[in-house]
C-alpha positions in Angstrom: 104.0 147.8 90.9 107.3 146.2 90.0 107.6 144.1 86.9 108.4 140.4 87.0 111.9 141.0 85.7 112.4 143.6 88.5 111.3 141.1 91.1 113.8 138.6 89.8 116.7 141.1 89.3 116.3 142.6 92.7 115.3 139.4 94.5 112.1 140.9 95.7 110.7 137.7 97.1 110.5 136.8 100.8 109.3 133.5 102.4 106.6 133.7 105.0 106.3 130.6 107.3 103.1 129.0 108.6 103.1 126.3 111.2 101.7 122.7 110.9 100.8 121.0 114.1 100.2 117.5 115.4 97.4 117.8 118.0 98.0 114.3 119.3 101.6 115.1 119.9 100.6 118.6 121.2 103.4 120.1 119.2 104.5 122.0 116.1 106.0 119.6 113.6 106.9 121.9 110.7 106.7 125.2 108.9 105.5 125.7 105.3 107.3 128.3 103.3 105.0 130.5 101.3 106.4 133.0 98.8 105.5 136.7 99.1 106.7 139.8 97.2 108.5 142.1 99.6 107.4 145.3 97.8 105.4 147.1 100.5 102.3 149.2 99.9 99.1 148.9 98.0 100.9 147.9 94.8 102.4 144.7 96.2 101.9 142.1 93.5 100.0 138.9 94.1 102.4 135.9 93.9 99.8 133.7 92.2 99.5 136.3 89.5 103.3 136.6 89.5 103.8 132.8 88.9 101.2 133.0 86.1 103.2 135.8 84.5 106.4 133.9 84.9 104.9 130.9 83.1 103.8 133.0 80.2 107.2 134.7 80.0 109.0 131.4 80.5 110.6 132.7 83.6 109.0 130.4 86.1 112.2 128.3 86.5 114.0 131.4 87.7 111.2 132.4 90.0 110.9 128.9 91.4 114.7 128.8 92.2 114.5 132.2 93.9 111.6 131.0 96.1 113.5 127.9 97.0 116.6 129.9 98.1 114.5 132.4 100.1 112.5 129.6 101.8 115.7 127.8 103.0 117.1 131.1 104.2 113.9 132.0 106.1 113.8 128.6 107.8 117.3 129.1 109.0 116.3 132.5 110.4 113.5 131.2 112.7 114.4 132.1 116.3 115.2 129.2 118.5 114.2 126.7 115.9 114.1 123.1 117.2 116.3 120.6 115.5 113.3 118.3 114.7 111.3 120.9 113.0 110.6 120.2 109.3 110.4 122.6 106.4 107.6 122.2 103.8 108.7 123.5 100.4 106.5 123.9 97.3 108.0 122.9 93.9 106.6 123.3 90.4 106.0 119.8 89.0 105.8 121.1 85.4 109.5 121.9 85.5 110.0 118.1 85.1 108.8 118.5 81.5 111.6 120.8 80.7 114.3 118.7 82.5 115.0 121.5 84.9 114.3 119.8 88.2 116.6 117.2 89.7 116.9 115.5 93.0 120.7 116.3 93.0 120.2 120.0 92.6 117.5 120.2 95.3 119.6 118.1 97.6 122.6 120.4 97.0 120.6 123.5 97.7 119.3 122.0 100.9 122.7 120.9 102.1 124.3 124.3 101.3 121.7 125.8 103.6 122.9 123.6 106.4 119.9 121.2 106.2 119.5 117.5 105.4 116.9 116.0 103.0 115.3 114.4 106.1 114.5 118.0 107.3 112.4 118.8 104.2 109.1 117.9 102.8 108.7 118.7 99.1 105.2 119.6 98.1 103.7 119.1 94.6 100.3 120.6 93.8 97.8 118.0 92.5 96.7 120.6 89.9 100.2 120.5 88.4 100.8 116.8 88.9 98.4 115.8 86.2 100.6 117.8 83.7 103.8 116.0 84.9 103.7 112.3 83.9 107.2 111.7 85.2 106.4 112.8 88.7 106.0 109.3 90.2 109.6 108.3 89.2 110.9 111.7 90.4 109.1 111.3 93.7 110.7 107.9 94.2 114.1 109.4 93.5 113.5 112.2 96.0 112.4 109.7 98.6 115.6 107.7 98.0 117.6 110.8 98.8 115.8 111.1 102.1 113.2 113.8 101.3 109.5 113.3 102.1 107.0 114.0 99.3 103.6 115.6 99.8 100.7 115.8 97.3 99.1 119.2 97.9 95.6 120.6 97.0 94.0 117.2 96.9 90.2 117.8 96.6 88.9 114.2 96.7 87.8 114.2 93.0 88.3 110.9 91.1 91.3 112.4 89.3 93.0 113.5 92.5 92.5 110.1 94.1 93.9 108.4 91.1 97.1 110.6 91.3 97.3 110.0 95.0 97.3 106.2 94.4 99.9 106.6 91.6 102.3 109.0 93.4 102.3 107.2 96.8 103.3 110.3 98.7 104.4 110.4 102.3 101.8 113.1 103.1 98.5 114.2 101.5 97.3 117.7 102.0 93.5 118.1 101.8 92.5 121.1 99.8 91.3 124.2 101.8 88.0 124.0 100.0 87.3 120.7 101.7 87.8 122.1 105.1 86.0 125.5 104.6 82.6 125.4 106.2 83.1 121.7 107.0 80.6 121.8 109.8 77.8 122.8 107.5 78.5 120.2 104.8 78.0 116.5 105.6 79.1 115.7 102.0 82.4 117.5 102.6 82.8 115.6 105.9 82.3 112.3 104.1 84.8 113.2 101.3 87.4 114.3 103.8 86.8 111.1 105.8 87.2 108.9 102.7 90.3 110.8 101.7 91.8 110.2 105.2 91.0 106.5 105.0 92.5 106.1 101.6 95.6 108.1 102.6 96.0 105.8 105.6 95.8 102.7 103.5 98.4 104.2 101.2 100.7 104.7 104.2 100.5 108.5 104.0 99.8 111.1 106.7 96.9 113.5 106.0 97.2 117.2 106.5 94.0 119.3 106.8 94.7 122.8 105.4 92.6 125.9 106.0 91.8 125.2 109.7 90.5 128.6 111.0 88.5 127.6 114.2 88.6 125.1 117.0 85.4 123.6 115.5 87.2 123.1 112.2 90.1 121.4 114.0 87.8 119.1 116.0 85.9 118.0 112.9 89.1 117.4 110.9 90.5 115.3 113.7 87.2 113.4 113.9 87.4 112.7 110.2 90.9 111.3 110.6 93.4 114.1 109.8 96.8 113.6 111.3 98.2 117.1 111.0 96.5 120.5 110.9 97.4 123.8 109.3 95.6 127.1 109.1 95.1 130.6 110.6 93.9 128.9 113.9 97.5 127.8 114.5 99.2 130.8 113.0 99.2 133.0 109.9 102.1 133.0 107.4 104.7 135.6 108.8 108.3 136.5 108.3 110.8 134.2 109.9 111.7 136.6 112.8 108.0 136.8 113.7 107.3 133.1 113.8 105.9 132.1 117.3 106.2 128.4 117.8 105.0 128.8 121.4 101.6 130.3 120.3 101.1 127.6 117.7 101.9 125.0 120.3 99.5 126.6 122.8 96.7 126.4 120.2 97.6 122.7 119.5 97.4 122.1 123.3 93.9 123.6 123.4 92.9 121.4 120.5 94.3 118.4 122.2 92.3 119.1 125.4 89.1 119.4 123.3 90.0 116.2 121.4 90.5 114.4 124.7 87.2 115.6 126.1 85.4 114.6 122.8 87.0 111.2 122.7 86.3 110.6 126.4 82.7 111.6 126.1 82.2 109.4 123.0 83.9 106.5 124.6 81.8 106.7 127.7 78.6 106.9 125.6 79.7 103.9 123.5 80.5 101.9 126.7 77.0 102.7 128.1 75.4 101.6 124.8 77.5 98.5 124.6 76.6 97.5 128.2 72.9 98.0 127.4 73.2 95.9 124.2 75.1 93.1 126.0 72.6 93.0 128.8 69.8 92.8 126.3 71.7 90.1 124.3 72.1 88.0 127.4 68.4 88.4 128.4 67.4 87.2 124.9 69.9 84.3 125.0 68.6 83.2 128.4 65.0 83.3 127.0 66.0 81.4 123.9 67.7 78.7 126.0 64.5 78.2 127.8 62.5 77.7 124.6 61.9 74.8 122.2 63.4 75.3 118.7 59.9 75.8 117.2 59.2 78.8 119.5 62.4 80.8 118.9 60.8 83.3 116.6 58.1 84.1 119.1 60.7 84.7 121.8 62.4 87.3 119.5 59.1 89.1 119.0 59.0 89.9 122.7 62.3 91.7 122.6 62.6 93.6 119.3 61.3 96.9 120.6 63.5 96.9 123.8 65.9 99.6 122.7 65.7 102.2 119.9 69.1 101.3 118.5 68.0 97.7 117.9 67.2 97.0 114.2 66.7 93.2 113.8 66.8 89.9 115.6 67.1 86.5 113.9 68.5 83.0 114.7 70.8 80.8 112.6 71.6 77.1 112.9 75.2 75.8 113.3 75.7 76.0 109.5 74.6 79.6 109.1 71.1 78.9 107.8 68.4 81.2 109.1 65.8 79.2 111.2 63.5 82.1 112.3 61.9 85.0 110.5 63.8 88.3 110.8 62.1 90.3 113.5 62.4 94.0 112.7 62.0 97.0 115.1 58.6 98.5 114.5 59.9 101.9 113.1 62.0 100.0 110.5 58.9 98.1 109.4 57.1 101.4 108.9 60.0 103.0 106.8 61.1 100.3 104.4 62.6 102.2 101.4 63.3 99.8 98.6 63.1 96.2 97.5 66.9 96.2 97.6 66.6 96.3 101.4 64.4 93.6 102.8 64.7 91.4 105.9 66.1 87.9 105.2 63.6 85.0 105.3 63.8 81.6 106.9 66.2 79.4 105.0 68.5 82.3 104.0 72.2 81.4 104.0 74.4 83.6 106.2 77.4 81.3 106.3 79.7 83.8 104.5 78.7 86.8 106.5 81.3 88.3 108.7 79.2 88.1 111.9 78.8 84.3 111.4 82.3 83.5 110.3 83.8 85.7 113.0 82.0 83.8 115.6 82.6 80.3 114.3 86.4 80.9 113.7 87.0 82.0 117.3 86.8 80.2 120.6 84.7 82.9 122.3 80.9 82.7 122.4 80.4 86.4 121.5 81.3 88.4 118.4 80.8 92.0 117.2 81.1 92.7 113.5 82.6 95.8 111.9 80.0 98.4 110.6 78.3 97.5 107.3 75.3 98.5 105.3 72.4 96.2 106.3 70.5 94.5 103.5 67.6 94.3 105.9 67.2 98.0 106.5 69.7 99.9 104.4 71.2 101.5 107.5 74.8 101.3 108.7 74.8 98.7 111.5 76.9 96.2 113.4 75.8 92.7 114.3 76.3 91.0 117.7 76.3 87.2 117.6 76.3 84.7 120.4 76.0 80.9 120.6 73.2 79.2 122.5 71.3 75.9 122.7 67.5 75.8 122.9 65.7 73.2 124.9 66.4 69.7 123.5 68.2 71.4 120.6 71.6 71.7 118.9 73.9 74.8 118.8 72.3 77.9 117.3 73.5 81.5 116.8 71.5 84.6 117.9 72.1 87.6 115.7 71.3 91.1 116.9 71.7 94.0 114.4 72.4 97.4 116.1 72.3 100.7 114.4 75.9 102.1 114.0 76.6 105.8 114.6 
């Protein structure tokens, strides 16, 4: 096995390239450069161990520079490389502490390779970012040069989310551990979904790494990932072996599955919405034929109409509840905590989204965003509609529907 010094002296590093795809665009959007030692045979050193040695020997700056040069060279050697393809480069954030990393030097190296900063995404590992307090200012400088900045290895932990908020990267790369066995872990799915939502609010694209199967891809897209990377779309290989067409074909298959899933889900939702609207109008019609004193009794006759219906109740024009909350029978049997209990007559709903949303628009119907119901503890949405009972003033019918 060669020593670290031999690797540096003889430039025994080569960059392998792995595709990143956009399923919605059905295309390969970039290649990530991953350093490998080009010593063949069983004694080929592991690059992670090599970087660890380099740090111990204070040679990591030299090794990082060599990897950068080889990555740029490899990218230029990709056969029939499209002009809009982007190179993803990994940089060691801890070099900032030693003053050995500058936007000018990186820009110069990129331009000497015949590329522009706009062609490059610079990745910083979240694990190293916590050791580099000046990274935010450096990232801003890089972005001013035209580079995009990615925060890599983000695992959804509180520390990583805090660094994401501070760094304001252009891309966030979800750690492979979040994607591995995603289908068997509802907790990982929730973490990945939350990470996607936060990244979107920050204005960053989310990349799911470690995608190995079509099922992984479908779940990551469902959780909100924008870009995908992993063995399913191509393993890291030498530049002359990169097959953009194979990666694009895999992205195309993922796109077809995504389309089928979205179409099926949309049709199911449309059928459910139609059932709910039909039920809502039936209840409204019944309420309009009732005196104000009999509204609660009318609701009792409808509450078990569909399994997705959770609660029914009526408000007056000021948002005050004028009937008991009528709860689906299975909800009555499974009340969990005193925190979650149906509202009583006289409860004030005037600040609730489903009441304000209806009163602030001209339409007679409103559907709220999903929220946790204080009546049942379940995720639900509320349909509201105006009506007038016999000899009465304007009222609002509220129908809570379980949200998937």
